[in-house]
N, CA and C atoms of all chains as a GROMACS GRO file, in nm:
protein
  390
    1MET      N    1   7.576  -3.555  -7.277
    1MET     CA    2   7.544  -3.415  -7.301
    1MET      C    3   7.494  -3.396  -7.443
    2SER      N    4   7.390  -3.319  -7.456
    2SER     CA    5   7.335  -3.293  -7.588
    2SER      C    6   7.394  -3.167  -7.647
    3SER      N    7   7.422  -3.170  -7.775
    3SER     CA    8   7.475  -3.052  -7.841
    3SER      C    9   7.366  -2.973  -7.912
    4ILE      N   10   7.241  -3.018  -7.899
    4ILE     CA   11   7.130  -2.950  -7.964
    4ILE      C   12   7.097  -2.822  -7.889
    5ASN      N   13   7.085  -2.713  -7.962
    5ASN     CA   14   7.050  -2.585  -7.900
    5ASN      C   15   6.899  -2.564  -7.911
    6TYR      N   16   6.828  -2.606  -7.804
    6TYR     CA   17   6.681  -2.598  -7.809
    6TYR      C   18   6.632  -2.454  -7.810
    7THR      N   19   6.707  -2.366  -7.746
    7THR     CA   20   6.660  -2.227  -7.737
    7THR      C   21   6.660  -2.158  -7.872
    8ALA      N   22   6.739  -2.211  -7.967
    8ALA     CA   23   6.742  -2.150  -8.100
    8ALA      C   24   6.619  -2.187  -8.182
    9MET      N   25   6.544  -2.287  -8.136
    9MET     CA   26   6.426  -2.333  -8.212
    9MET      C   27   6.303  -2.252  -8.172
   10SER      N   28   6.214  -2.235  -8.266
   10SER     CA   29   6.085  -2.174  -8.233
   10SER      C   30   6.002  -2.275  -8.154
   11TYR      N   31   5.892  -2.228  -8.099
   11TYR     CA   32   5.802  -2.316  -8.023
   11TYR      C   33   5.759  -2.436  -8.108
   12GLN      N   34   5.715  -2.407  -8.230
   12GLN     CA   35   5.668  -2.514  -8.319
   12GLN      C   36   5.782  -2.606  -8.361
   13GLU      N   37   5.899  -2.548  -8.387
   13GLU     CA   38   6.014  -2.629  -8.426
   13GLU      C   39   6.054  -2.724  -8.314
   14LEU      N   40   6.052  -2.672  -8.191
   14LEU     CA   41   6.090  -2.756  -8.077
   14LEU      C   42   5.990  -2.870  -8.058
   15ARG      N   43   5.860  -2.840  -8.078
   15ARG     CA   44   5.757  -2.945  -8.068
   15ARG      C   45   5.781  -3.052  -8.174
   16ARG      N   46   5.808  -3.005  -8.297
   16ARG     CA   47   5.835  -3.098  -8.408
   16ARG      C   48   5.958  -3.184  -8.374
   17TYR      N   49   6.057  -3.119  -8.313
   17TYR     CA   50   6.182  -3.190  -8.284
   17TYR      C   51   6.159  -3.299  -8.179
   18PHE      N   52   6.090  -3.266  -8.070
   18PHE     CA   53   6.075  -3.370  -7.966
   18PHE      C   54   5.983  -3.482  -8.012
   19LEU      N   55   5.888  -3.449  -8.103
   19LEU     CA   56   5.801  -3.554  -8.156
   19LEU      C   57   5.876  -3.652  -8.244
   20THR      N   58   5.979  -3.604  -8.312
   20THR     CA   59   6.056  -3.692  -8.400
   20THR      C   60   6.180  -3.748  -8.331
   21HIS      N   61   6.205  -3.704  -8.208
   21HIS     CA   62   6.317  -3.758  -8.129
   21HIS      C   63   6.264  -3.795  -7.992
   22ARG      N   64   6.180  -3.900  -7.989
   22ARG     CA   65   6.110  -3.936  -7.866
   22ARG      C   66   6.205  -3.983  -7.756
   23ASP      N   67   6.327  -4.022  -7.792
   23ASP     CA   68   6.422  -4.066  -7.690
   23ASP      C   69   6.500  -3.950  -7.630
   24ASP      N   70   6.479  -3.830  -7.684
   24ASP     CA   71   6.551  -3.712  -7.635
   24ASP      C   72   6.467  -3.644  -7.527
   25ASN      N   73   6.480  -3.692  -7.404
   25ASN     CA   74   6.398  -3.638  -7.295
   25ASN      C   75   6.430  -3.491  -7.268
   26ALA      N   76   6.554  -3.451  -7.291
   26ALA     CA   77   6.592  -3.311  -7.268
   26ALA      C   78   6.512  -3.219  -7.360
   27ALA      N   79   6.486  -3.265  -7.483
   27ALA     CA   80   6.408  -3.184  -7.577
   27ALA      C   81   6.266  -3.168  -7.527
   28PHE      N   82   6.208  -3.276  -7.476
   28PHE     CA   83   6.072  -3.268  -7.423
   28PHE      C   84   6.067  -3.178  -7.300
   29GLN      N   85   6.166  -3.190  -7.213
   29GLN     CA   86   6.170  -3.103  -7.094
   29GLN      C   87   6.185  -2.956  -7.134
   30ALA      N   88   6.264  -2.932  -7.238
   30ALA     CA   89   6.279  -2.794  -7.287
   30ALA      C   90   6.147  -2.743  -7.343
   31TYR      N   91   6.073  -2.832  -7.407
   31TYR     CA   92   5.942  -2.794  -7.461
   31TYR      C   93   5.844  -2.760  -7.348
   32LEU      N   94   5.842  -2.844  -7.245
   32LEU     CA   95   5.754  -2.816  -7.130
   32LEU      C   96   5.791  -2.683  -7.065
   33ALA      N   97   5.920  -2.655  -7.057
   33ALA     CA   98   5.965  -2.528  -6.998
   33ALA      C   99   5.913  -2.412  -7.083
   34ARG      N  100   5.916  -2.429  -7.215
   34ARG     CA  101   5.866  -2.325  -7.307
   34ARG      C  102   5.716  -2.306  -7.286
   35ARG      N  103   5.645  -2.416  -7.268
   35ARG     CA  104   5.500  -2.408  -7.243
   35ARG      C  105   5.471  -2.333  -7.115
   36ARG      N  106   5.551  -2.356  -7.012
   36ARG     CA  107   5.526  -2.291  -6.883
   36ARG      C  108   5.542  -2.141  -6.892
   37GLU      N  109   5.623  -2.094  -6.987
   37GLU     CA  110   5.642  -1.950  -7.004
   37GLU      C  111   5.519  -1.883  -7.064
   38ARG      N  112   5.435  -1.962  -7.129
   38ARG     CA  113   5.316  -1.908  -7.195
   38ARG      C  114   5.198  -1.914  -7.099
   39SER      N  115   5.124  -1.805  -7.087
   39SER     CA  116   5.004  -1.810  -7.005
   39SER      C  117   4.890  -1.864  -7.091
   40ARG      N  118   4.825  -1.964  -7.040
   40ARG     CA  119   4.718  -2.027  -7.118
   40ARG      C  120   4.587  -2.011  -7.041
   41PRO      N  121   4.479  -1.984  -7.112
   41PRO     CA  122   4.351  -1.965  -7.044
   41PRO      C  123   4.297  -2.097  -6.988
   42VAL      N  124   4.216  -2.088  -6.884
   42VAL     CA  125   4.149  -2.207  -6.831
   42VAL      C  126   4.031  -2.237  -6.924
   43ILE      N  127   4.031  -2.356  -6.983
   43ILE     CA  128   3.924  -2.395  -7.076
   43ILE      C  129   3.798  -2.433  -6.998
   44THR      N  130   3.819  -2.513  -6.894
   44THR     CA  131   3.708  -2.558  -6.810
   44THR      C  132   3.766  -2.616  -6.682
   45THR      N  133   3.679  -2.655  -6.590
   45THR     CA  134   3.725  -2.718  -6.466
   45THR      C  135   3.645  -2.846  -6.442
   46VAL      N  136   3.697  -2.929  -6.353
   46VAL     CA  137   3.646  -3.065  -6.336
   46VAL      C  138   3.496  -3.068  -6.301
   47ASN      N  139   3.446  -2.967  -6.229
   47ASN     CA  140   3.305  -2.968  -6.188
   47ASN      C  141   3.215  -2.881  -6.276
   48ASP      N  142   3.267  -2.832  -6.387
   48ASP     CA  143   3.189  -2.747  -6.478
   48ASP      C  144   3.080  -2.831  -6.547
   49PRO      N  145   2.951  -2.793  -6.536
   49PRO     CA  146   2.847  -2.871  -6.604
   49PRO      C  147   2.861  -2.870  -6.756
   50ASP      N  148   2.933  -2.771  -6.810
   50ASP     CA  149   2.956  -2.764  -6.956
   50ASP      C  150   3.091  -2.822  -6.996
   51PHE      N  151   3.151  -2.902  -6.908
   51PHE     CA  152   3.285  -2.956  -6.933
   51PHE      C  153   3.295  -3.019  -7.071
   52ASP      N  154   3.201  -3.107  -7.104
   52ASP     CA  155   3.213  -3.184  -7.228
   52ASP      C  156   3.206  -3.097  -7.353
   53SER      N  157   3.111  -3.004  -7.354
   53SER     CA  158   3.098  -2.919  -7.473
   53SER      C  159   3.219  -2.827  -7.487
   54LYS      N  160   3.276  -2.781  -7.376
   54LYS     CA  161   3.394  -2.694  -7.384
   54LYS      C  162   3.517  -2.772  -7.433
   55ILE      N  163   3.530  -2.897  -7.390
   55ILE     CA  164   3.642  -2.979  -7.438
   55ILE      C  165   3.628  -3.004  -7.588
   56GLN      N  166   3.506  -3.039  -7.631
   56GLN     CA  167   3.484  -3.062  -7.775
   56GLN      C  168   3.516  -2.938  -7.856
   57ALA      N  169   3.471  -2.821  -7.806
   57ALA     CA  170   3.496  -2.696  -7.878
   57ALA      C  171   3.646  -2.670  -7.886
   58SER      N  172   3.719  -2.698  -7.778
   58SER     CA  173   3.863  -2.673  -7.779
   58SER      C  174   3.935  -2.768  -7.875
   59ILE      N  175   3.891  -2.892  -7.879
   59ILE     CA  176   3.952  -2.988  -7.974
   59ILE      C  177   3.933  -2.937  -8.116
   60ARG      N  178   3.809  -2.896  -8.148
   60ARG     CA  179   3.781  -2.847  -8.284
   60ARG      C  180   3.864  -2.723  -8.315
   61GLN      N  181   3.877  -2.635  -8.216
   61GLN     CA  182   3.951  -2.511  -8.236
   61GLN      C  183   4.100  -2.540  -8.263
   62GLN      N  184   4.157  -2.632  -8.186
   62GLN     CA  185   4.300  -2.663  -8.204
   62GLN      C  186   4.326  -2.729  -8.338
   63ILE      N  187   4.233  -2.814  -8.384
   63ILE     CA  188   4.248  -2.874  -8.517
   63ILE      C  189   4.238  -2.766  -8.624
   64ALA      N  190   4.142  -2.674  -8.607
   64ALA     CA  191   4.122  -2.567  -8.706
   64ALA      C  192   4.244  -2.475  -8.712
   65GLU      N  193   4.302  -2.446  -8.595
   65GLU     CA  194   4.420  -2.359  -8.592
   65GLU      C  195   4.537  -2.424  -8.666
   66TYR      N  196   4.551  -2.554  -8.647
   66TYR     CA  197   4.658  -2.627  -8.717
   66TYR      C  198   4.636  -2.622  -8.868
   67GLN      N  199   4.512  -2.646  -8.908
   67GLN     CA  200   4.482  -2.651  -9.052
   67GLN      C  201   4.498  -2.514  -9.116
   68SER      N  202   4.458  -2.408  -9.047
   68SER     CA  203   4.473  -2.274  -9.104
   68SER      C  204   4.621  -2.236  -9.112
   69GLY      N  205   4.700  -2.284  -9.013
   69GLY     CA  206   4.843  -2.257  -9.017
   69GLY      C  207   4.911  -2.326  -9.133
   70ASN      N  208   4.865  -2.448  -9.163
   70ASN     CA  209   4.922  -2.522  -9.275
   70ASN      C  210   4.883  -2.462  -9.409
   71ALA      N  211   4.758  -2.411  -9.415
   71ALA     CA  212   4.709  -2.357  -9.541
   71ALA      C  213   4.783  -2.228  -9.578
   72GLY      N  214   4.825  -2.154  -9.472
   72GLY     CA  215   4.884  -2.022  -9.498
   72GLY      C  216   5.030  -2.029  -9.526
   73MET      N  217   5.216  -3.922  -5.908
   73MET     CA  218   5.085  -3.975  -5.947
   73MET      C  219   4.984  -3.862  -5.969
   74PRO      N  220   4.896  -3.877  -6.067
   74PRO     CA  221   4.793  -3.774  -6.087
   74PRO      C  222   4.691  -3.774  -5.974
   75THR      N  223   4.624  -3.661  -5.956
   75THR     CA  224   4.518  -3.652  -5.855
   75THR      C  225   4.388  -3.711  -5.911
   76ASP      N  226   4.290  -3.732  -5.822
   76ASP     CA  227   4.160  -3.782  -5.868
   76ASP      C  228   4.097  -3.686  -5.969
   77SER      N  229   4.111  -3.556  -5.944
   77SER     CA  230   4.056  -3.458  -6.038
   77SER      C  231   4.122  -3.470  -6.175
   78GLN      N  232   4.254  -3.488  -6.177
   78GLN     CA  233   4.324  -3.503  -6.304
   78GLN      C  234   4.280  -3.629  -6.377
   79LEU      N  235   4.263  -3.739  -6.303
   79LEU     CA  236   4.222  -3.864  -6.367
   79LEU      C  237   4.080  -3.852  -6.423
   80GLY      N  238   3.990  -3.785  -6.349
   80GLY     CA  239   3.855  -3.767  -6.398
   80GLY      C  240   3.853  -3.686  -6.527
   81CYS      N  241   3.930  -3.579  -6.530
   81CYS     CA  242   3.938  -3.496  -6.651
   81CYS      C  243   4.001  -3.575  -6.765
   82LEU      N  244   4.104  -3.652  -6.734
   82LEU     CA  245   4.172  -3.728  -6.838
   82LEU      C  246   4.077  -3.828  -6.904
   83TYR      N  247   3.994  -3.894  -6.823
   83TYR     CA  248   3.899  -3.988  -6.882
   83TYR      C  249   3.806  -3.917  -6.979
   84ARG      N  250   3.752  -3.804  -6.936
   84ARG     CA  251   3.652  -3.736  -7.019
   84ARG      C  252   3.716  -3.675  -7.144
   85ILE      N  253   3.837  -3.622  -7.130
   85ILE     CA  254   3.908  -3.572  -7.248
   85ILE      C  255   3.937  -3.687  -7.344
   86SER      N  256   3.983  -3.799  -7.289
   86SER     CA  257   4.017  -3.915  -7.373
   86SER      C  258   3.894  -3.968  -7.445
   87TYR      N  259   3.780  -3.970  -7.374
   87TYR     CA  260   3.655  -4.016  -7.434
   87TYR      C  261   3.619  -3.930  -7.555
   88HIS      N  262   3.624  -3.800  -7.538
   88HIS     CA  263   3.589  -3.711  -7.649
   88HIS      C  264   3.687  -3.724  -7.765
   89LEU      N  265   3.816  -3.731  -7.732
   89LEU     CA  266   3.916  -3.741  -7.838
   89LEU      C  267   3.900  -3.868  -7.918
   90THR      N  268   3.893  -3.982  -7.848
   90THR     CA  269   3.904  -4.110  -7.919
   90THR      C  270   3.769  -4.161  -7.968
   91TYR      N  271   3.663  -4.138  -7.892
   91TYR     CA  272   3.534  -4.196  -7.927
   91TYR      C  273   3.450  -4.099  -8.010
   92ARG      N  274   3.447  -3.973  -7.969
   92ARG     CA  275   3.366  -3.875  -8.040
   92ARG      C  276   3.438  -3.818  -8.162
   93MET      N  277   3.566  -3.787  -8.146
   93MET     CA  278   3.639  -3.715  -8.251
   93MET      C  279   3.737  -3.805  -8.328
   94LEU      N  280   3.752  -3.928  -8.286
   94LEU     CA  281   3.837  -4.026  -8.354
   94LEU      C  282   3.981  -3.978  -8.370
   95GLN      N  283   4.032  -3.916  -8.265
   95GLN     CA  284   4.169  -3.864  -8.267
   95GLN      C  285   4.259  -3.953  -8.180
   96PRO      N  286   4.382  -3.978  -8.224
   96PRO     CA  287   4.474  -4.060  -8.143
   96PRO      C  288   4.536  -3.979  -8.028
   97ILE      N  289   4.575  -4.050  -7.922
   97ILE     CA  290   4.650  -3.990  -7.812
   97ILE      C  291   4.794  -4.042  -7.818
   98HIS      N  292   4.889  -3.950  -7.813
   98HIS     CA  293   5.030  -3.986  -7.831
   98HIS      C  294   5.108  -3.990  -7.702
   99LEU      N  295   5.073  -3.903  -7.608
   99LEU     CA  296   5.159  -3.889  -7.492
   99LEU      C  297   5.078  -3.840  -7.373
  100VAL      N  298   5.093  -3.907  -7.259
  100VAL     CA  299   5.031  -3.865  -7.133
  100VAL      C  300   5.141  -3.869  -7.027
  101CYS      N  301   5.162  -3.757  -6.958
  101CYS     CA  302   5.262  -3.759  -6.851
  101CYS      C  303   5.237  -3.643  -6.755
  102ILE      N  304   5.309  -3.645  -6.644
  102ILE     CA  305   5.303  -3.536  -6.547
  102ILE      C  306   5.427  -3.449  -6.566
  103ASP      N  307   5.405  -3.318  -6.579
  103ASP     CA  308   5.516  -3.222  -6.579
  103ASP      C  309   5.567  -3.212  -6.435
  104GLY      N  310   5.687  -3.260  -6.411
  104GLY     CA  311   5.740  -3.265  -6.276
  104GLY      C  312   5.752  -3.129  -6.208
  105ARG      N  313   5.766  -3.024  -6.286
  105ARG     CA  314   5.782  -2.890  -6.227
  105ARG      C  315   5.649  -2.833  -6.178
  106THR      N  316   5.542  -2.852  -6.256
  106THR     CA  317   5.412  -2.793  -6.220
  106THR      C  318   5.316  -2.896  -6.162
  107GLN      N  319   5.347  -3.024  -6.177
  107GLN     CA  320   5.257  -3.135  -6.142
  107GLN      C  321   5.131  -3.135  -6.229
  108ASN      N  322   5.133  -3.058  -6.340
  108ASN     CA  323   5.020  -3.063  -6.434
  108ASN      C  324   5.028  -3.190  -6.517
  109LEU      N  325   4.911  -3.249  -6.543
  109LEU     CA  326   4.905  -3.364  -6.632
  109LEU      C  327   4.903  -3.310  -6.775
  110TYR      N  328   4.995  -3.357  -6.858
  110TYR     CA  329   5.010  -3.310  -6.996
  110TYR      C  330   4.964  -3.419  -7.092
  111VAL      N  331   4.881  -3.383  -7.190
  111VAL     CA  332   4.832  -3.479  -7.290
  111VAL      C  333   4.855  -3.421  -7.429
  112LEU      N  334   4.913  -3.501  -7.518
  112LEU     CA  335   4.936  -3.460  -7.658
  112LEU      C  336   4.856  -3.554  -7.747
  113GLU      N  337   4.776  -3.496  -7.836
  113GLU     CA  338   4.685  -3.577  -7.917
  113GLU      C  339   4.674  -3.522  -8.059
  114GLY      N  340   4.595  -3.594  -8.140
  114GLY     CA  341   4.558  -3.544  -8.272
  114GLY      C  342   4.623  -3.619  -8.386
  115GLN      N  343   4.549  -3.627  -8.498
  115GLN     CA  344   4.603  -3.693  -8.618
  115GLN      C  345   4.737  -3.634  -8.657
  116ASN      N  346   4.753  -3.504  -8.638
  116ASN     CA  347   4.876  -3.435  -8.672
  116ASN      C  348   4.952  -3.390  -8.547
  117GLU      N  349   4.919  -3.452  -8.435
  117GLU     CA  350   4.983  -3.419  -8.306
  117GLU      C  351   4.970  -3.270  -8.276
  118GLU      N  352   4.851  -3.216  -8.305
  118GLU     CA  353   4.832  -3.072  -8.295
  118GLU      C  354   4.744  -3.030  -8.177
  119ILE      N  355   4.697  -3.127  -8.095
  119ILE     CA  356   4.607  -3.095  -7.986
  119ILE      C  357   4.679  -3.121  -7.854
  120GLU      N  358   4.669  -3.025  -7.762
  120GLU     CA  359   4.732  -3.041  -7.631
  120GLU      C  360   4.636  -2.997  -7.522
  121PHE      N  361   4.641  -3.066  -7.410
  121PHE     CA  362   4.570  -3.022  -7.290
  121PHE      C  363   4.664  -3.038  -7.172
  122GLU      N  364   4.643  -2.952  -7.073
  122GLU     CA  365   4.708  -2.972  -6.944
  122GLU      C  366   4.599  -2.967  -6.838
  123VAL      N  367   4.613  -3.050  -6.737
  123VAL     CA  368   4.517  -3.050  -6.626
  123VAL      C  369   4.593  -3.025  -6.498
  124THR      N  370   4.557  -2.919  -6.427
  124THR     CA  371   4.625  -2.887  -6.301
  124THR      C  372   4.581  -2.986  -6.194
  125PRO      N  373   4.656  -2.997  -6.084
  125PRO     CA  374   4.619  -3.094  -5.978
  125PRO      C  375   4.478  -3.072  -5.924
  126ASN      N  376   4.427  -2.948  -5.926
  126ASN     CA  377   4.290  -2.925  -5.875
  126ASN      C  378   4.184  -2.930  -5.984
  127GLY      N  379   4.220  -2.976  -6.104
  127GLY     CA  380   4.119  -3.005  -6.204
  127GLY      C  381   4.084  -2.891  -6.298
  128GLU      N  382   4.175  -2.796  -6.315
  128GLU     CA  383   4.156  -2.694  -6.418
  128GLU      C  384   4.218  -2.745  -6.548
  129VAL      N  385   4.144  -2.735  -6.658
  129VAL     CA  386   4.195  -2.779  -6.787
  129VAL      C  387   4.247  -2.657  -6.863
  130LEU      N  388   4.375  -2.664  -6.906
  130LEU     CA  389   4.438  -2.553  -6.978
  130LEU      C  390   4.462  -2.594  -7.122
   0.00000   0.00000   0.00000
């Protein structure tokens, strides 16, 4: 049994925690559960002719969001 | 096991991440509750994608 209270952590804290505790599967499952609570937009679909450009744009956007979060 | 649609998306996402953008991939797995394929990537582990069984990328 784990004594870690995952619900007390923020989304980012929980992500940081499971990344640094890779053997703690319960932490990762708690993170996935947290992700499922969030509605996320569809970026693209498998047969979209613009699949590649949309994936590249999303990668750039996620990197930029991380960097702006760190800067602030 | 992932679906053919998920595998096709995973290849193309992986190609862009590793070959075009030079980003590492840290974790690939299926979320047992949703059956979505989950991928965690990035130099700072800051990039995530999910692919639904019918090939929608979230």
